[in-house]
C-alpha positions in Angstrom: -10.4 10.8 -16.3 -8.3 8.9 -13.7 -9.5 5.6 -12.2 -8.3 4.7 -8.7 -8.8 1.1 -7.5 -8.7 0.3 -3.8 -10.0 3.8 -3.4 -11.3 3.5 0.2 -8.1 2.2 1.6 -5.1 3.7 3.3 -3.5 4.6 -0.1 -6.5 5.0 -2.3 -8.4 7.4 0.0 -5.6 10.1 0.0 -4.8 9.5 -3.6 -8.4 10.0 -4.7 -8.6 13.2 -2.7 -5.3 14.5 -4.0 -6.3 13.9 -7.6 -9.8 15.5 -7.1 -8.2 18.6 -5.7 -6.3 19.1 -9.0 -9.6 19.4 -10.8 -9.3 16.1 -12.6 -12.2 13.8 -13.1 -11.8 10.8 -10.9 -13.5 7.5 -10.6 -13.1 5.7 -7.3 -13.4 1.9 -7.4 -13.9 -0.3 -4.4 -15.7 -3.6 -3.7 -18.5 -2.0 -1.7 -20.4 1.3 -1.8 -18.5 4.0 0.0 -18.4 7.7 0.6 -16.0 9.6 -1.8 -15.0 13.3 -2.1 -17.4 15.7 -3.7 -17.2 15.5 -7.5 -15.7 12.0 -7.5 -17.7 9.2 -9.2 -17.8 5.9 -7.3 -18.1 2.4 -8.9 -18.4 -0.8 -7.0 -16.4 -3.6 -8.6 -14.5 -6.7 -7.8 -11.0 -6.8 -9.2 -11.2 -10.6 -9.4 -13.6 -10.0 -12.2 -11.7 -7.8 -14.7 -14.6 -7.6 -17.1 -16.7 -6.0 -14.4 -14.3 -3.0 -14.4 -15.4 -2.0 -17.9 -18.0 0.5 -16.7 -15.5 2.1 -14.3 -12.9 2.4 -17.1 -15.1 4.0 -19.7 -13.5 7.2 -20.8 -10.5 6.8 -18.5 -7.0 7.7 -19.6 -5.1 6.6 -16.5 -5.5 3.9 -13.9 -4.0 3.3 -10.4 -4.0 -0.4 -9.9 -3.9 -1.7 -6.3 -4.8 -5.3 -6.2 -4.7 -6.1 -2.5 -6.2 -9.6 -1.7 -7.6 -9.8 -5.2 -4.2 -10.9 -6.5 -4.5 -14.1 -4.4 -8.2 -14.9 -5.1 -8.8 -18.3 -6.5 -8.9 -18.2 -10.3 -7.9 -14.5 -10.4 -5.9 -13.3 -13.4 -4.9 -9.7 -12.7 -3.1 -9.4 -16.0 -6.6 -9.3 -17.6 -7.2 -6.0 -15.8 -4.3 -4.5 -17.8 -5.7 -5.9 -21.0 -9.2 -4.7 -20.3 -7.8 -1.2 -19.4 -5.8 -1.0 -22.6 -8.7 -2.2 -24.7 -10.9 0.5 -23.1 -8.6 3.3 -24.0 -6.5 3.7 -20.9 -3.1 5.0 -21.8 -1.3 5.1 -18.4 -1.2 2.6 -15.6 0.5 3.1 -12.2 0.9 -0.3 -10.5 1.3 -0.8 -6.8 3.7 -3.7 -6.5 5.9 -4.6 -3.5 9.5 -4.3 -2.5 9.4 -8.1 -2.0 9.7 -8.7 -5.7 13.4 -7.8 -5.5 14.2 -8.5 -1.8 12.5 -11.9 -1.6 11.6 -12.8 -5.2 10.7 -16.5 -4.8 7.6 -16.4 -2.7 4.4 -17.4 -4.6 2.7 -14.0 -4.3 5.8 -12.2 -5.3 6.4 -14.3 -8.3 2.8 -13.5 -9.3 3.4 -9.8 -8.8 6.6 -9.8 -10.8 4.7 -11.5 -13.6 2.1 -8.7 -13.5 4.9 -6.1 -13.6 6.3 -7.8 -16.7 2.8 -7.8 -18.3 2.6 -4.1 -17.8 6.1 -3.4 -19.1 5.3 -5.4 -22.2 2.0 -3.8 -22.9 1.7 -0.8 -25.2 0.8 1.5 -22.2 2.7 4.2 -20.4 3.5 2.8 -17.0 5.2 3.3 -13.6 5.7 0.8 -10.8 5.7 1.5 -7.1 7.4 -0.9 -4.8 6.8 0.0 -1.1 8.1 -1.8 1.9 6.1 -2.1 5.1 3.3 0.3 5.8 3.0 2.6 8.9 -0.7 1.9 8.8 0.0 -1.7 9.8 0.2 -0.2 13.3 -3.6 -0.1 13.2 -3.5 -3.8 14.1 -2.6 -2.6 17.6 -5.4 0.0 17.9 -7.8 -2.1 19.9 -5.2 -3.3 22.4 -4.0 0.3 22.8 -7.5 1.6 23.4 -8.5 -1.1 25.8 -5.3 -2.1 27.5 -2.7 0.6 26.6 -0.6 -2.2 25.2 1.2 -2.8 21.8 1.8 -6.6 21.4 4.1 -7.5 18.6 7.0 -9.9 17.8 10.6 -8.9 17.3 10.3 -5.7 19.4 13.9 -4.5 18.7 14.1 -5.4 15.0 13.2 -2.5 12.7 12.5 -1.7 9.0 12.0 1.7 7.3 8.2 1.6 7.1 6.4 4.2 4.9 3.4 6.4 5.5 0.7 5.4 3.0 0.0 9.1 2.4 3.5 9.3 0.9 2.8 6.3 -1.4 -0.4 8.1 -2.5 1.6 11.3 -3.2 4.1 9.4 -5.3 1.2 7.7 -7.2 -0.4 11.0 -7.9 2.8 12.3 -9.4 3.2 9.3 -11.5 -0.4 9.5 -12.8 -0.1 13.2 -13.6 3.5 13.8 -14.7 5.0 12.4 -18.0 8.5 12.4 -16.5 7.7 9.4 -14.4 6.8 7.1 -17.3 8.9 4.0 -17.1 9.9 4.7 -13.5 10.3 2.0 -10.9 10.3 3.4 -7.4 11.2 1.7 -4.2 9.3 3.5 -1.4 10.4 3.5 2.2 10.2 5.8 5.2 13.1 8.0 6.3 14.5 5.7 9.0 14.5 2.2 10.4 12.1 2.0 13.3 11.3 -1.0 15.6 7.9 -2.0 17.0 9.0 -0.9 20.4 9.8 2.6 19.0 6.5 2.7 17.2 4.8 2.0 20.5 6.7 5.0 22.0 5.6 7.2 19.1 2.0 6.2 19.6 2.3 6.9 23.4 3.7 10.3 22.6 0.9 11.1 20.2 -1.7 10.0 22.8 0.1 11.7 25.7 -0.4 8.6 27.8 1.9 5.6 28.5 1.7 2.6 26.2 3.3 -0.7 27.3 5.1 -2.9 24.8 4.6 -6.6 25.1 6.8 -8.9 22.9 5.0 -11.8 21.3 6.7 -15.1 20.3 6.7 -15.8 16.6 4.0 -18.6 17.1 1.8 -16.2 19.0 2.1 -13.6 16.3 1.4 -16.1 13.6 -1.7 -17.3 15.4 -3.1 -13.8 15.5 -2.2 -13.0 11.9 -3.7 -16.1 10.4 -7.1 -14.8 11.5 -7.0 -12.3 8.7 -4.5 -13.7 6.2 -3.2 -17.0 4.7 -0.6 -18.8 6.8 1.9 -18.6 4.0 1.6 -14.8 3.9 1.9 -14.6 7.7 5.1 -16.7 7.6 6.5 -14.5 4.8 5.7 -11.3 6.8 7.2 -12.7 9.9 10.4 -13.7 8.1 10.8 -10.1 7.0 10.0 -8.6 10.4 12.2 -11.0 12.3 15.2 -11.0 10.0 15.2 -8.3 7.4 17.9 -8.5 4.8 20.1 -5.6 3.8 17.8 -4.6 0.9 14.9 -4.5 3.3 16.8 -2.3 5.7 17.9 0.2 3.0 16.3 3.7 3.2 15.4 4.5 -0.4 15.9 8.1 -1.9 12.9 7.6 -4.3 10.2 9.5 -2.3 12.6 12.5 -2.1 13.4 12.1 -5.8 9.7 12.1 -6.9 8.2 14.6 -4.4 11.2 16.9 -3.7 10.8 16.3 0.1 11.8 13.6 2.5 9.2 10.9 3.4 7.3 11.4 6.6 8.5 9.7 9.8 6.3 7.3 11.7 5.7 9.8 14.5 3.9 12.0 11.9 1.6 9.2 10.9 0.9 8.4 14.5 0.0 12.0 15.3 -2.4 12.2 12.3 -4.1 8.9 13.1 -4.1 9.2 16.9 -7.9 9.1 17.1 -7.8 5.4 16.1 -5.9 4.6 19.3 -8.0 6.6 21.8 
């Protein structure tokens, strides 16, 4: 059996579906009750309480570990999840990390993530580590303004990074969970090209078949909006990357091609598949 944490999110949902389609037994873990594909078991659990994962991990041989905000929860010790998994008989863990552990290694959250990577490396488990950059699905932040005003409002309109389709992250994760050849692999995951917010707005407009106006926010305006849903420190970190990406953050990685045997999907493909969110 394979356990997928964050199973109802932009990565976990397609990963759960892909694994189930191979005929494997899959347990989907999320904080709240949710619909899952036929044949998939669902367990509600809070990753900030590693002991609470024991029922989900019973009988599991592999684990996809996506921590999301649980990594930053007060008193959280995500390394305990790896220890609980190992004690429960899990033999393989695929960890969703972040490209920031190598491109900007000194932020608090990235120090914590690198420590978790090290815990996994030093465990007795088989492992693989995925380090994606920015997600195409972050464009969903604009969905309401596109629906109601036909506007994308974002800072740094002409500064781009090679954002990745979460479905490609899921496909790489599935390969790492299912194929022995990826054991010990560390994969940096990006999209196929650098794309700016203004170009993303154009791709959304093309998918909709209607004009979408781009409105450039100041950094302060963007931070004010972002801190409604994330800590100010994380908002500043994100804006630092979006406004002034370093060479490592601009690099288009070959790793999706290496793992999947195909190029990563462009943003326009993501926009076309998710166009309903913007209507």
